TORKOL-4160 file (C-alpha; in steps of 0.2 Angstrom, whole numbers, padded with zeros to 4 digits, m for minus):
357
<pt num="1" X="m0137" Y="m0210" Z="0015"/>
<pt num="2" X="m0133" Y="m0195" Z="0025"/>
<pt num="3" X="m0131" Y="m0179" Z="0014"/>
<pt num="4" X="m0114" Y="m0173" Z="0013"/>
<pt num="5" X="m0110" Y="m0154" Z="0015"/>
<pt num="6" X="m0105" Y="m0146" Z="m0001"/>
<pt num="7" X="m0090" Y="m0136" Z="m0008"/>
<pt num="8" X="m0086" Y="m0125" Z="m0023"/>
<pt num="9" X="m0068" Y="m0124" Z="m0027"/>
<pt num="10" X="m0063" Y="m0108" Z="m0036"/>
<pt num="11" X="m0046" Y="m0107" Z="m0045"/>
<pt num="12" X="m0047" Y="m0126" Z="m0042"/>
<pt num="13" X="m0031" Y="m0131" Z="m0053"/>
<pt num="14" X="m0030" Y="m0150" Z="m0051"/>
<pt num="15" X="m0040" Y="m0150" Z="m0035"/>
<pt num="16" X="m0028" Y="m0153" Z="m0021"/>
<pt num="17" X="m0038" Y="m0142" Z="m0009"/>
<pt num="18" X="m0055" Y="m0150" Z="m0014"/>
<pt num="19" X="m0047" Y="m0168" Z="m0014"/>
<pt num="20" X="m0043" Y="m0165" Z="0004"/>
<pt num="21" X="m0061" Y="m0159" Z="0008"/>
<pt num="22" X="m0068" Y="m0174" Z="m0001"/>
<pt num="23" X="m0057" Y="m0185" Z="0011"/>
<pt num="24" X="m0064" Y="m0175" Z="0025"/>
<pt num="25" X="m0082" Y="m0180" Z="0020"/>
<pt num="26" X="m0088" Y="m0165" Z="0008"/>
<pt num="27" X="m0095" Y="m0167" Z="m0009"/>
<pt num="28" X="m0087" Y="m0155" Z="m0022"/>
<pt num="29" X="m0100" Y="m0149" Z="m0033"/>
<pt num="30" X="m0091" Y="m0136" Z="m0044"/>
<pt num="31" X="m0073" Y="m0132" Z="m0049"/>
<pt num="32" X="m0069" Y="m0116" Z="m0059"/>
<pt num="33" X="m0052" Y="m0112" Z="m0067"/>
<pt num="34" X="m0046" Y="m0107" Z="m0085"/>
<pt num="35" X="m0031" Y="m0118" Z="m0085"/>
<pt num="36" X="m0036" Y="m0132" Z="m0097"/>
<pt num="37" X="m0023" Y="m0145" Z="m0093"/>
<pt num="38" X="m0026" Y="m0143" Z="m0075"/>
<pt num="39" X="m0044" Y="m0145" Z="m0077"/>
<pt num="40" X="m0041" Y="m0161" Z="m0087"/>
<pt num="41" X="m0032" Y="m0168" Z="m0072"/>
<pt num="42" X="m0046" Y="m0161" Z="m0060"/>
<pt num="43" X="m0060" Y="m0170" Z="m0070"/>
<pt num="44" X="m0050" Y="m0186" Z="m0071"/>
<pt num="45" X="m0049" Y="m0187" Z="m0052"/>
<pt num="46" X="m0065" Y="m0179" Z="m0046"/>
<pt num="47" X="m0081" Y="m0189" Z="m0050"/>
<pt num="48" X="m0097" Y="m0181" Z="m0052"/>
<pt num="49" X="m0091" Y="m0163" Z="m0051"/>
<pt num="50" X="m0096" Y="m0149" Z="m0063"/>
<pt num="51" X="m0081" Y="m0141" Z="m0071"/>
<pt num="52" X="m0081" Y="m0123" Z="m0078"/>
<pt num="53" X="m0066" Y="m0119" Z="m0090"/>
<pt num="54" X="m0068" Y="m0100" Z="m0089"/>
<pt num="55" X="m0060" Y="m0084" Z="m0083"/>
<pt num="56" X="m0069" Y="m0081" Z="m0067"/>
<pt num="57" X="m0071" Y="m0063" Z="m0071"/>
<pt num="58" X="m0082" Y="m0069" Z="m0085"/>
<pt num="59" X="m0093" Y="m0079" Z="m0074"/>
<pt num="60" X="m0109" Y="m0070" Z="m0070"/>
<pt num="61" X="m0117" Y="m0066" Z="m0053"/>
<pt num="62" X="m0132" Y="m0076" Z="m0059"/>
<pt num="63" X="m0122" Y="m0091" Z="m0062"/>
<pt num="64" X="m0115" Y="m0091" Z="m0044"/>
<pt num="65" X="m0133" Y="m0088" Z="m0037"/>
<pt num="66" X="m0138" Y="m0106" Z="m0043"/>
<pt num="67" X="m0127" Y="m0112" Z="m0030"/>
<pt num="68" X="m0134" Y="m0103" Z="m0015"/>
<pt num="69" X="m0137" Y="m0120" Z="m0005"/>
<pt num="70" X="m0118" Y="m0123" Z="m0005"/>
<pt num="71" X="m0110" Y="m0124" Z="0012"/>
<pt num="72" X="m0092" Y="m0119" Z="0009"/>
<pt num="73" X="m0082" Y="m0110" Z="m0004"/>
<pt num="74" X="m0063" Y="m0113" Z="m0005"/>
<pt num="75" X="m0051" Y="m0103" Z="m0016"/>
<pt num="76" X="m0033" Y="m0101" Z="m0020"/>
<pt num="77" X="m0032" Y="m0086" Z="m0032"/>
<pt num="78" X="m0016" Y="m0085" Z="m0042"/>
<pt num="79" X="m0001" Y="m0079" Z="m0031"/>
<pt num="80" X="0012" Y="m0074" Z="m0043"/>
<pt num="81" X="0010" Y="m0055" Z="m0039"/>
<pt num="82" X="0011" Y="m0059" Z="m0020"/>
<pt num="83" X="0025" Y="m0071" Z="m0020"/>
<pt num="84" X="0042" Y="m0066" Z="m0012"/>
<pt num="85" X="0050" Y="m0076" Z="m0026"/>
<pt num="86" X="0043" Y="m0065" Z="m0039"/>
<pt num="87" X="0044" Y="m0046" Z="m0043"/>
<pt num="88" X="0029" Y="m0042" Z="m0031"/>
<pt num="89" X="0023" Y="m0029" Z="m0044"/>
<pt num="90" X="0008" Y="m0021" Z="m0036"/>
<pt num="91" X="0000" Y="m0017" Z="m0053"/>
<pt num="92" X="0000" Y="m0036" Z="m0058"/>
<pt num="93" X="m0017" Y="m0039" Z="m0064"/>
<pt num="94" X="m0018" Y="m0056" Z="m0055"/>
<pt num="95" X="m0017" Y="m0046" Z="m0038"/>
<pt num="96" X="m0035" Y="m0042" Z="m0040"/>
<pt num="97" X="m0042" Y="m0059" Z="m0042"/>
<pt num="98" X="m0045" Y="m0061" Z="m0024"/>
<pt num="99" X="m0060" Y="m0049" Z="m0027"/>
<pt num="100" X="m0068" Y="m0062" Z="m0038"/>
<pt num="101" X="m0068" Y="m0074" Z="m0023"/>
<pt num="102" X="m0077" Y="m0060" Z="m0013"/>
<pt num="103" X="m0090" Y="m0058" Z="m0027"/>
<pt num="104" X="m0093" Y="m0076" Z="m0028"/>
<pt num="105" X="m0095" Y="m0077" Z="m0009"/>
<pt num="106" X="m0108" Y="m0063" Z="m0010"/>
<pt num="107" X="m0118" Y="m0072" Z="m0023"/>
<pt num="108" X="m0117" Y="m0089" Z="m0015"/>
<pt num="109" X="m0118" Y="m0084" Z="0003"/>
<pt num="110" X="m0110" Y="m0100" Z="0010"/>
<pt num="111" X="m0109" Y="m0104" Z="0028"/>
<pt num="112" X="m0090" Y="m0104" Z="0027"/>
<pt num="113" X="m0076" Y="m0097" Z="0015"/>
<pt num="114" X="m0058" Y="m0102" Z="0015"/>
<pt num="115" X="m0045" Y="m0092" Z="0005"/>
<pt num="116" X="m0027" Y="m0099" Z="0003"/>
<pt num="117" X="m0012" Y="m0089" Z="m0003"/>
<pt num="118" X="0007" Y="m0087" Z="m0001"/>
<pt num="119" X="0013" Y="m0079" Z="0014"/>
<pt num="120" X="0019" Y="m0064" Z="0004"/>
<pt num="121" X="0000" Y="m0058" Z="0003"/>
<pt num="122" X="0001" Y="m0053" Z="0021"/>
<pt num="123" X="0013" Y="m0038" Z="0017"/>
<pt num="124" X="0006" Y="m0034" Z="m0001"/>
<pt num="125" X="m0003" Y="m0018" Z="m0004"/>
<pt num="126" X="m0015" Y="m0012" Z="m0019"/>
<pt num="127" X="m0009" Y="0002" Z="m0030"/>
<pt num="128" X="m0019" Y="0014" Z="m0019"/>
<pt num="129" X="m0009" Y="0009" Z="m0004"/>
<pt num="130" X="m0022" Y="m0002" Z="0005"/>
<pt num="131" X="m0017" Y="m0019" Z="0013"/>
<pt num="132" X="m0024" Y="m0034" Z="0003"/>
<pt num="133" X="m0026" Y="m0044" Z="0019"/>
<pt num="134" X="m0036" Y="m0030" Z="0027"/>
<pt num="135" X="m0047" Y="m0029" Z="0012"/>
<pt num="136" X="m0051" Y="m0047" Z="0012"/>
<pt num="137" X="m0055" Y="m0047" Z="0031"/>
<pt num="138" X="m0066" Y="m0031" Z="0030"/>
<pt num="139" X="m0075" Y="m0036" Z="0015"/>
<pt num="140" X="m0080" Y="m0053" Z="0022"/>
<pt num="141" X="m0085" Y="m0045" Z="0039"/>
<pt num="142" X="m0096" Y="m0033" Z="0029"/>
<pt num="143" X="m0105" Y="m0049" Z="0022"/>
<pt num="144" X="m0107" Y="m0055" Z="0040"/>
<pt num="145" X="m0093" Y="m0067" Z="0042"/>
<pt num="146" X="m0081" Y="m0069" Z="0057"/>
<pt num="147" X="m0064" Y="m0070" Z="0050"/>
<pt num="148" X="m0048" Y="m0078" Z="0056"/>
<pt num="149" X="m0031" Y="m0080" Z="0048"/>
<pt num="150" X="m0016" Y="m0090" Z="0051"/>
<pt num="151" X="0000" Y="m0096" Z="0043"/>
<pt num="152" X="0001" Y="m0115" Z="0042"/>
<pt num="153" X="0015" Y="m0126" Z="0037"/>
<pt num="154" X="0010" Y="m0141" Z="0028"/>
<pt num="155" X="0023" Y="m0152" Z="0037"/>
<pt num="156" X="0013" Y="m0150" Z="0053"/>
<pt num="157" X="m0001" Y="m0159" Z="0045"/>
<pt num="158" X="0007" Y="m0175" Z="0039"/>
<pt num="159" X="0013" Y="m0168" Z="0022"/>
<pt num="160" X="0031" Y="m0173" Z="0020"/>
<pt num="161" X="0036" Y="m0155" Z="0014"/>
<pt num="162" X="0039" Y="m0138" Z="0022"/>
<pt num="163" X="0026" Y="m0127" Z="0014"/>
<pt num="164" X="0020" Y="m0111" Z="0022"/>
<pt num="165" X="0004" Y="m0103" Z="0016"/>
<pt num="166" X="m0009" Y="m0091" Z="0024"/>
<pt num="167" X="m0027" Y="m0096" Z="0026"/>
<pt num="168" X="m0042" Y="m0085" Z="0029"/>
<pt num="169" X="m0057" Y="m0093" Z="0036"/>
<pt num="170" X="m0073" Y="m0083" Z="0036"/>
<pt num="171" X="m0088" Y="m0091" Z="0045"/>
<pt num="172" X="m0107" Y="m0087" Z="0048"/>
<pt num="173" X="m0109" Y="m0101" Z="0060"/>
<pt num="174" X="m0096" Y="m0096" Z="0074"/>
<pt num="175" X="m0077" Y="m0096" Z="0073"/>
<pt num="176" X="m0070" Y="m0112" Z="0066"/>
<pt num="177" X="m0052" Y="m0111" Z="0072"/>
<pt num="178" X="m0037" Y="m0119" Z="0064"/>
<pt num="179" X="m0032" Y="m0138" Z="0066"/>
<pt num="180" X="m0019" Y="m0142" Z="0079"/>
<pt num="181" X="m0002" Y="m0146" Z="0074"/>
<pt num="182" X="0002" Y="m0165" Z="0073"/>
<pt num="183" X="0016" Y="m0172" Z="0083"/>
<pt num="184" X="0023" Y="m0183" Z="0069"/>
<pt num="185" X="0032" Y="m0176" Z="0054"/>
<pt num="186" X="0036" Y="m0186" Z="0039"/>
<pt num="187" X="0052" Y="m0185" Z="0030"/>
<pt num="188" X="0057" Y="m0186" Z="0011"/>
<pt num="189" X="0062" Y="m0204" Z="0013"/>
<pt num="190" X="0046" Y="m0208" Z="0023"/>
<pt num="191" X="0037" Y="m0203" Z="0007"/>
<pt num="192" X="0048" Y="m0209" Z="m0007"/>
<pt num="193" X="0058" Y="m0225" Z="m0001"/>
<pt num="194" X="0045" Y="m0237" Z="m0009"/>
<pt num="195" X="0046" Y="m0228" Z="m0026"/>
<pt num="196" X="0059" Y="m0237" Z="m0036"/>
<pt num="197" X="0070" Y="m0228" Z="m0049"/>
<pt num="198" X="0062" Y="m0224" Z="m0066"/>
<pt num="199" X="0066" Y="m0240" Z="m0074"/>
<pt num="200" X="0053" Y="m0249" Z="m0064"/>
<pt num="201" X="0034" Y="m0247" Z="m0066"/>
<pt num="202" X="0027" Y="m0254" Z="m0050"/>
<pt num="203" X="0029" Y="m0248" Z="m0032"/>
<pt num="204" X="0039" Y="m0258" Z="m0019"/>
<pt num="205" X="0029" Y="m0264" Z="m0004"/>
<pt num="206" X="0024" Y="m0249" Z="0008"/>
<pt num="207" X="0036" Y="m0247" Z="0022"/>
<pt num="208" X="0027" Y="m0235" Z="0034"/>
<pt num="209" X="0010" Y="m0228" Z="0037"/>
<pt num="210" X="0012" Y="m0214" Z="0025"/>
<pt num="211" X="0016" Y="m0225" Z="0011"/>
<pt num="212" X="0001" Y="m0237" Z="0015"/>
<pt num="213" X="m0010" Y="m0221" Z="0015"/>
<pt num="214" X="m0004" Y="m0216" Z="m0002"/>
<pt num="215" X="m0007" Y="m0233" Z="m0009"/>
<pt num="216" X="m0025" Y="m0234" Z="m0002"/>
<pt num="217" X="m0029" Y="m0250" Z="m0012"/>
<pt num="218" X="m0021" Y="m0244" Z="m0028"/>
<pt num="219" X="m0016" Y="m0257" Z="m0041"/>
<pt num="220" X="0003" Y="m0253" Z="m0038"/>
<pt num="221" X="0006" Y="m0246" Z="m0056"/>
<pt num="222" X="0016" Y="m0230" Z="m0055"/>
<pt num="223" X="0010" Y="m0216" Z="m0065"/>
<pt num="224" X="0019" Y="m0199" Z="m0070"/>
<pt num="225" X="0036" Y="m0207" Z="m0066"/>
<pt num="226" X="0046" Y="m0202" Z="m0081"/>
<pt num="227" X="0063" Y="m0195" Z="m0078"/>
<pt num="228" X="0070" Y="m0179" Z="m0086"/>
<pt num="229" X="0084" Y="m0183" Z="m0097"/>
<pt num="230" X="0100" Y="m0174" Z="m0091"/>
<pt num="231" X="0115" Y="m0171" Z="m0101"/>
<pt num="232" X="0132" Y="m0175" Z="m0095"/>
<pt num="233" X="0136" Y="m0158" Z="m0088"/>
<pt num="234" X="0120" Y="m0157" Z="m0078"/>
<pt num="235" X="0124" Y="m0174" Z="m0071"/>
<pt num="236" X="0141" Y="m0169" Z="m0066"/>
<pt num="237" X="0134" Y="m0154" Z="m0056"/>
<pt num="238" X="0121" Y="m0165" Z="m0048"/>
<pt num="239" X="0134" Y="m0178" Z="m0043"/>
<pt num="240" X="0143" Y="m0164" Z="m0032"/>
<pt num="241" X="0128" Y="m0160" Z="m0022"/>
<pt num="242" X="0126" Y="m0169" Z="m0005"/>
<pt num="243" X="0109" Y="m0172" Z="0004"/>
<pt num="244" X="0103" Y="m0155" Z="0009"/>
<pt num="245" X="0115" Y="m0146" Z="m0002"/>
<pt num="246" X="0113" Y="m0134" Z="m0016"/>
<pt num="247" X="0122" Y="m0125" Z="m0031"/>
<pt num="248" X="0135" Y="m0119" Z="m0018"/>
<pt num="249" X="0142" Y="m0136" Z="m0017"/>
<pt num="250" X="0145" Y="m0137" Z="m0036"/>
<pt num="251" X="0163" Y="m0131" Z="m0041"/>
<pt num="252" X="0162" Y="m0114" Z="m0050"/>
<pt num="253" X="0170" Y="m0121" Z="m0066"/>
<pt num="254" X="0156" Y="m0134" Z="m0067"/>
<pt num="255" X="0142" Y="m0123" Z="m0061"/>
<pt num="256" X="0142" Y="m0110" Z="m0075"/>
<pt num="257" X="0124" Y="m0108" Z="m0078"/>
<pt num="258" X="0119" Y="m0094" Z="m0066"/>
<pt num="259" X="0105" Y="m0095" Z="m0054"/>
<pt num="260" X="0109" Y="m0092" Z="m0035"/>
<pt num="261" X="0092" Y="m0095" Z="m0026"/>
<pt num="262" X="0096" Y="m0106" Z="m0011"/>
<pt num="263" X="0085" Y="m0120" Z="m0018"/>
<pt num="264" X="0093" Y="m0121" Z="m0035"/>
<pt num="265" X="0100" Y="m0138" Z="m0037"/>
<pt num="266" X="0094" Y="m0143" Z="m0020"/>
<pt num="267" X="0096" Y="m0161" Z="m0016"/>
<pt num="268" X="0082" Y="m0166" Z="m0004"/>
<pt num="269" X="0088" Y="m0172" Z="0013"/>
<pt num="270" X="0081" Y="m0190" Z="0016"/>
<pt num="271" X="0078" Y="m0187" Z="0035"/>
<pt num="272" X="0069" Y="m0170" Z="0034"/>
<pt num="273" X="0053" Y="m0164" Z="0025"/>
<pt num="274" X="0056" Y="m0158" Z="0008"/>
<pt num="275" X="0058" Y="m0140" Z="0003"/>
<pt num="276" X="0043" Y="m0131" Z="m0004"/>
<pt num="277" X="0039" Y="m0140" Z="m0020"/>
<pt num="278" X="0040" Y="m0129" Z="m0036"/>
<pt num="279" X="0042" Y="m0134" Z="m0054"/>
<pt num="280" X="0055" Y="m0147" Z="m0050"/>
<pt num="281" X="0064" Y="m0147" Z="m0067"/>
<pt num="282" X="0065" Y="m0129" Z="m0068"/>
<pt num="283" X="0072" Y="m0126" Z="m0050"/>
<pt num="284" X="0081" Y="m0143" Z="m0051"/>
<pt num="285" X="0075" Y="m0152" Z="m0036"/>
<pt num="286" X="0086" Y="m0167" Z="m0034"/>
<pt num="287" X="0081" Y="m0184" Z="m0028"/>
<pt num="288" X="0090" Y="m0188" Z="m0011"/>
<pt num="289" X="0097" Y="m0204" Z="m0018"/>
<pt num="290" X="0097" Y="m0204" Z="m0037"/>
<pt num="291" X="0107" Y="m0192" Z="m0048"/>
<pt num="292" X="0092" Y="m0184" Z="m0056"/>
<pt num="293" X="0078" Y="m0172" Z="m0053"/>
<pt num="294" X="0062" Y="m0179" Z="m0045"/>
<pt num="295" X="0049" Y="m0185" Z="m0056"/>
<pt num="296" X="0031" Y="m0179" Z="m0056"/>
<pt num="297" X="0025" Y="m0194" Z="m0046"/>
<pt num="298" X="0038" Y="m0191" Z="m0033"/>
<pt num="299" X="0033" Y="m0172" Z="m0032"/>
<pt num="300" X="0015" Y="m0179" Z="m0030"/>
<pt num="301" X="0020" Y="m0190" Z="m0015"/>
<pt num="302" X="0029" Y="m0175" Z="m0007"/>
<pt num="303" X="0013" Y="m0165" Z="m0010"/>
<pt num="304" X="0003" Y="m0179" Z="m0002"/>
<pt num="305" X="m0007" Y="m0184" Z="m0018"/>
<pt num="306" X="m0012" Y="m0202" Z="m0017"/>
<pt num="307" X="m0005" Y="m0215" Z="m0029"/>
<pt num="308" X="m0021" Y="m0216" Z="m0039"/>
<pt num="309" X="m0021" Y="m0197" Z="m0043"/>
<pt num="310" X="m0015" Y="m0196" Z="m0061"/>
<pt num="311" X="m0008" Y="m0180" Z="m0068"/>
<pt num="312" X="m0013" Y="m0176" Z="m0086"/>
<pt num="313" X="m0002" Y="m0166" Z="m0099"/>
<pt num="314" X="0016" Y="m0167" Z="m0103"/>
<pt num="315" X="0031" Y="m0169" Z="m0091"/>
<pt num="316" X="0033" Y="m0150" Z="m0088"/>
<pt num="317" X="0014" Y="m0148" Z="m0087"/>
<pt num="318" X="0013" Y="m0161" Z="m0073"/>
<pt num="319" X="0027" Y="m0153" Z="m0063"/>
<pt num="320" X="0019" Y="m0136" Z="m0064"/>
<pt num="321" X="0002" Y="m0142" Z="m0059"/>
<pt num="322" X="0009" Y="m0150" Z="m0044"/>
<pt num="323" X="0019" Y="m0135" Z="m0039"/>
<pt num="324" X="0003" Y="m0124" Z="m0039"/>
<pt num="325" X="m0008" Y="m0136" Z="m0029"/>
<pt num="326" X="m0013" Y="m0136" Z="m0011"/>
<pt num="327" X="m0007" Y="m0152" Z="m0003"/>
<pt num="328" X="m0023" Y="m0164" Z="0000"/>
<pt num="329" X="m0018" Y="m0168" Z="0018"/>
<pt num="330" X="m0017" Y="m0150" Z="0022"/>
<pt num="331" X="m0034" Y="m0148" Z="0014"/>
<pt num="332" X="m0040" Y="m0163" Z="0024"/>
<pt num="333" X="m0035" Y="m0155" Z="0040"/>
<pt num="334" X="m0044" Y="m0139" Z="0037"/>
<pt num="335" X="m0059" Y="m0148" Z="0029"/>
<pt num="336" X="m0060" Y="m0159" Z="0045"/>
<pt num="337" X="m0060" Y="m0144" Z="0056"/>
<pt num="338" X="m0074" Y="m0136" Z="0046"/>
<pt num="339" X="m0085" Y="m0152" Z="0044"/>
<pt num="340" X="m0085" Y="m0154" Z="0063"/>
<pt num="341" X="m0091" Y="m0136" Z="0065"/>
<pt num="342" X="m0105" Y="m0138" Z="0052"/>
<pt num="343" X="m0111" Y="m0154" Z="0059"/>
<pt num="344" X="m0108" Y="m0148" Z="0077"/>
<pt num="345" X="m0100" Y="m0165" Z="0082"/>
<pt num="346" X="m0084" Y="m0174" Z="0079"/>
<pt num="347" X="m0085" Y="m0184" Z="0063"/>
<pt num="348" X="m0077" Y="m0201" Z="0061"/>
<pt num="349" X="m0068" Y="m0200" Z="0044"/>
<pt num="350" X="m0064" Y="m0216" Z="0034"/>
<pt num="351" X="m0048" Y="m0208" Z="0028"/>
<pt num="352" X="m0041" Y="m0205" Z="0045"/>
<pt num="353" X="m0034" Y="m0223" Z="0046"/>
<pt num="354" X="m0019" Y="m0226" Z="0057"/>
<pt num="355" X="m0010" Y="m0211" Z="0049"/>
<pt num="356" X="m0021" Y="m0199" Z="0059"/>
<pt num="357" X="m0021" Y="m0208" Z="0076"/>
């Protein structure tokens, strides 16, 4: 059997990024995070991958040097300090975790490194006034990498969700480039129409290529499909929101809870990609047809996690894990671009199926 190129996933969470790389033909040899419930999910869905539950700042240089034969490091350091939705506090301690990625890269010396983050990172500065993006680029260049960066929207890569993130790709084997946008975009109903309401426990027959791809010989049992129990006041608010609408469509005498973000009480539009998936029950992301918040399974579909991917933890844990994840199909697109570069030839990937033709 041909040896697969290898990947380390830093700040791995549940492993959406690395699941995409697995689909592209890589072997994931190590995942590091210190979020226990997410690592439980990671372990349940990544066979034969070593998992380290530890603050990466406590992981020694010597540990990383054990993995010097690894081909690729992928990393999505915590983004709360960079997010446009947050306070963008330049003194947020999490803003410096990207430096741990650079330390790991220095010790492992992979052929390629990929760093993913929110678009807000591109305008963020350190307390000393240095641009974070320039630090990432210059430090990787000092280590001998050619560095490219680009903002990608997941909906351009078969993910039924508009989700923009910035990616840095550093390479020691020549520039990799970014995957071409796909001509087909999948909508919310493309993704969800064969998931029955929460009183059923089996999927309906797949209706399109996306749903066939998500099923991938799965047994048809629906996991993580427990609905949030809404009180009558919440249901009255939801009933007033049309497809694509939000809290502004709710009469003021009913909407008396505050919160005026444009995606608060957002009902998904069936014929468009979803809004960026966050913690669906906290931000009240409403199903396009049913008068309730989407379940974790539905959020997983909109993130392009296959039906066989089971999320551990309680209902709130499940939603947060999915909100933080890189969509696997976006990871696949990047992984496919990289594996072609490593091998120097176009790879025939089993996962491509008809979805990618």
